[in-house]
N, C-alpha and C positions, 0 to 999 in steps of 0.2 A: 716962612712956611715950610721950606724944604728941610731946615734944621729941626723944626718941630716934628715933621713926619718921620725924619730919621731917628729922633729920640724916641718917638712912639714905637717904631719898629724894633729898636733895641730893647725897649722895655718889654714888649711882647715876647721877644726872643728870650730874654733873661727869665721871664715868668714861665715860659714854656720849658726851658731847661731845668728850672727848679722843680716843676711838676714832674718832669721826666725822671729827675734824680730821686724824688720821694717815691714815685711809683716803682722805680727800679729797686729801691731798698725794701719796700714792702713785698715785692715779688721775690726778692732774695730770701727774706725770712720765710715766706711761704714755701719756696723750693727746698730750703734747708729742712723744714719740718716734715714735708712729704717724704724726702729722701731718708731722713733719720729713721723713719719706720722701717724702710727696707734694709738699711745696713745694720739696724739693731735687732733684726729678726732672729739671728743665730743666738745672741745672748739672751733674748727673751725666751726662746724655746728651751734653752738649757736651764735657766733659773726657774721658770714657771712650769717646766715639763710639758710644753705644748706640742701637739701633733700638727701636721700640715693643715688639717681642717681648722684647728684652733687659730693658727696664724692667719688663715683666710678670714676668720671672723674678726680678728684684730685689724687687718687691713681694710676690710669692708665696712667696719663701723665708721671709720673716717669718711669713706665714700658716701655713706648714707647722709652724714652730716653735710658733706660738700653739696650734695644734690639739693637738700632742703634749703641750705644757706644761699645757694645761687638763686633759687626762685624768690626767696624772701628778700635778699639783698638787692637784686636788680630792681624789683618793683618798689621797694622802700626808697631807693636812691632817686628814682624818677619823681617820687612824691615829696620827699623830705630833704633831698640834697645829697650829693655824692660824698661830701666831706664827712658829715656826721656818721653816715653808714660805714664809710671806710675806716674811720678812726675806731668806731666800736668793734668792727670785725677784726682789725689787727690786734686790738687789746684782748679780744676773746680768744683768738687762736694762740696768743702768747700764754694766756692763763691756762688754756687747755693743755698745752705742751708741758707746762710746769706740773699740772696735775698728773699727766702721764708719767712723769719722772717719779712721782710720789706714790703711784698705785701699787699696792701689794699683791693684787690678784688679777686674773685674766678678765673677770667681769668688770672690775673697776677700771682696768686698763681700757677695755672697750668703751666704757662710758666716757672716759676722758678723751678718747679719740673721736667719739661722736661730737663732743663739744668743740674740739679742735677743728674738726671738719666743717662744722657749722660756720665758724669764723672764717675759715679758708674759703668756703663757698661764697660768703658775703663779699670777700675782698676782691677776687679776681675780675668779675665783670665790671666793677667800679673802677679798678685800676685801668683797664683798657678804655672804658668810656671817658674817664678823665683825660687820658693821654690823647685820645682822638679829638676831644673838644678843645684842647689847648695846643694843638700842633698845626703846623703849616699843611694845608690840604695837599700840596704837591709832594709832601714827604710823609703822608699819613701812615702808610704801611710800614715805613722804617720806624716811625715813632711807636707803633704797636709792637714791632719787633724788639725795640730797645726795652720797653716795659716788660715784655714777656720773657726775655732771656734772663732776667733776674732769677727766674725759677730754676733753670738748669744750672746756673752758676751757684745758686744757693745749695742745690743738690750735690754739686761737686764738692763744695766746702764741707758738707756733712760727711761725704765719703772720705775726704782727706783727713778730717778729724777722727773718723772711725779707724783710719789706718794707724793712728798713733796711740790709740787706747785699746786695752784688752776688751774682748767681747762681753765679759762679765760687768764691765763699767758702762753698759748701754744707757743707763739713766742719765749719765753726764751729757749725752747728746741732746736729750730732751730738755735738760736744764738750760743749756746754751740756746737751743731753739725756742725756749720760752722767754728768756731774758731779753733777747735781741729785739723782738717786736714790741715788748713793753717799753724798752728804752727809746724806740723811735716814735712812739705815740705823741710825746710832747712836740716833736718837730712837725708832725703832721698837723697838729692843732695850730701851731704857730704860723706855718708857711703855706699850707695847702689852700688854694683858692676855693671859694664856696659859692657856686652859681645857684644856690638854693632858691633865691627869690624868683629867678626866671623859670626854673624847672618845676617847682612845686605848683605854681599856678597853671602851667601848661599841661601838666601830666593828666590829672583827673582820670576820667574813664578812658580817654584816648590812650593813656599809658597802660591800660589793663591788658591782661593776657588775651582777652577776646580779640583785641585789635590785631594780634599777630596772624589771625586767620581770615581777616576781611580785606577788602580793597585789593584783591589780586595777590595776596601774600601767602596763600595756602601752600603752594608748591615750593616757594622760596623758603618758608619756615621749616617745612618738613625735611627738605634737602639739607638745610643747615643742621638740624637736629641729628639726622643720620650721620652726617660727616663728623660732628662733634663726638657722637657716641662711639664710632669706630676708632677714631684716632686716639681718643682718651683711653679707651679700653686697651689699645696696644701700648700706649705710653705707661699707664699705671701697672700693667702686667710686667713691663720691663723694669720700671722703677722699684717695684716691690720684690720681684723674684729674680732679676738678673744676677745679683751676687750669689744667691743660693744655687741657681742653675749652673753658673760657671764653676762654682765649687764642686757641684755634683759631676761636672764634666772632667774634673781632675785638676783644676787650678787651685793654688794655695789661697788662703784667706787674703793675704796681702795683694796677690795678683788680681783677685776678684774685686777688691776695693779699688785698685788702680784702674781696672776696666770700667767700673761704675763711674769713677771720676772722669774718665775719658768719654763716657757716654754723655755726661752733662756738658763737658767742655766742647766736645764736637758739636753737640746740639746747639750750644750758645753761638758758636762761631758760624756754623752753617745757617742757623735760623736768621742771624743778622744779615748774612749775605743774601738769603732768600728774600727777606723783607726789602732790602735795597733793590733787588731785581724786580720786585712787584711794582715799584715806582718808576721803572725804566722800560726801554724797548725789549729787554730780555725777559719780560714777564712770562710769556707763553713758554719759551724754551726752558726756563728754569723750573717751571712747574712740571713739564713733561719729564725732564731729567730726574727730578726728585722722585716722582711717582714711579718711574721705571726702575730706578736703582735700588729703592728700599727693599723690595722682595729678594733681590739678588744678595744684598748684604745680610738679610736674615738667614738665608740658606747657608751662606758662608759661616755665619756665627754658629749654626747648628752642626755643620758637617766638618769644619776644619779640625785638624788635630789639636790637642790641648797644649798648644805652644803659647806661652804668655804674650809674646810680642804680637802674634797673629790675632789672638782674640781681643787684645786691648785695641788694636787697630780697627777690627770689625765693630767693636763696641762703640768706638768713636764715630764711625760712619753710620752705625745704626741709630745712635742718638741724633746725629745730624739729620738723617732722613725723616725720623719720626717728628722731631721738633720743627723741622722745616715745613712739613705738611701741616702741623698745628698752627704755625704762623700764618699760613695761607688761609686756613678757615677762620682764624681770629680776625685777620684783615678783612675778609669778606663779610663776616658777621658784624663787624664794627661799623660798616659803612652802608649796610642795606636797610637800616631803619632810620627814620628821622630822629632829631635830638630828643623830642618829648617822650619817646619810647625806647631810646637806645638801651637804657639800663634794663628795662623789662625784656627786650628782645635778646640782648646778650645774656642776661641772667637765665632766661629759658633755655637758650642754646647751651650754656655752660652746665645747666642742670641735666640736660640730655647727655652731655658728656660725662657728668658725674655718675650717671647710670652705668656708663662704660667703666668708670673707675671702680664701681662696685662689682661689675661682672668680671672684669679682667683678673683680679686676684682670686676670685672664687673659681674661675675657669682653670687657672693653673693649679690651684689647690686640689680640684677634683681630678685632674689628670694625674698629678703626682700620687694622690691617694689611691688611684686605680692601678698604680704600678708602672706608669709610663716613665721612661727615662727623660733626662734633661733634653737630649737631642729630639726626642719625640714631642716633647712639650713645645719646643721652639718651632718645629716644623708644623705643628698644629695651628700655630698663629698665622701661617702663610696665607690661607684663604681669607682671613680677616684683613690682612694687610693689602691684598689685591683688591678686595671689595672697597676698602677705605680709599685706595688710590683712585678708583673709578668715581667715587663720590667727590673727592677733592677736585678732580678734573672738571666736573660739572659745576660745583659750587664756586670755583674760581673763574668762571667765564666772565668776561668783561661786563655783561649785561646785568650782573647782580650788584647793583649800586643804589645809593640813595636816589640818584637822578632817575634811574629806571623805575624805582618804586613810585616816585612822584608821577611819572608818566602813566603808569598803570592806574594809580589812584585817580588821576584826571580823566582817564578813559572810562573807568568804572563810574565816576561821578556824572560825567556827561551822558552816559547811557542810561542812568537811573531815571525813572519817571519823576 
């Protein structure tokens, strides 16, 4: 019996590690594609003669697709199974990236980014939900962190590749970003578990959007949405505009690309540490430190002299602070809804965040178009970062868990006539 239990535990652990690896690779491809848009902006602007407003449209087309895709993907996964939705979405954003590489005009480029964003939006809530459902409950936040850090690492790979190619070869970035997800689709089909039978029957109307606002979940859902919106607005503003802003501050193209890579690497390392702390006695202290330091790092990024070493270091810490906060809200969002509606709940929260990914690039584009300097644009983000930190402090409180949801549900049910 003991040997059988041990073998079963080893089998579950191996299956969990396989799921974690596949989710990580999918997130890696997603992060590469998102970052490719930012590092390719200079080359796109030169070839297609785009203004700052045109680039804002290019960035925001992906954000619109991300928002719609997150809503559709989360709901569909609860009803039809996570595997089929994730496979379709990974293939879709791969195809969209290849179309981006082939687009000859700004209009077609925006259309390709819309398709890419739809696939990206489908993928992320299902990656997180799959990781949560296949991980050890004692290390759930760490599992979410491992799946999520694929995005900043993928973004760093895009920045490193951009470092070695001229800006006029920007289409190569999207070709690489499109081929990689297409190539991993067969692995997802072959090895990803498919809990479809259990989920599709359980979801029904209980997995619908209306369920997010009943049984004591109104305040919880709105708080999650606000947190996702603010942190994703900040993240995508930096992902899309940080190289451009640092170049405007006086850094060379190479130094700006290095800073963007540091943004992703720092984000990955610190986000992993933050996720580990969420599963330990350091939970509260790590959240407070992250929330308190991020505004200070942003001010340093805006005001320090244009010394490459100093700005690369602040970019690293900036990425760590932003992505650390995002891991906090993903960990909270992944555990505050029951299994039958986890995809719907996460998808809706991610969609709220995608509204931030739409607003962030447009916000920066509007400031730059009005004549603001790079320093002024960065400082204009400070109130957003402070408000985001306040929301993160609330959303990360220990009471926002699946167990507390069930307790509220039971209380509401017993009070009902």
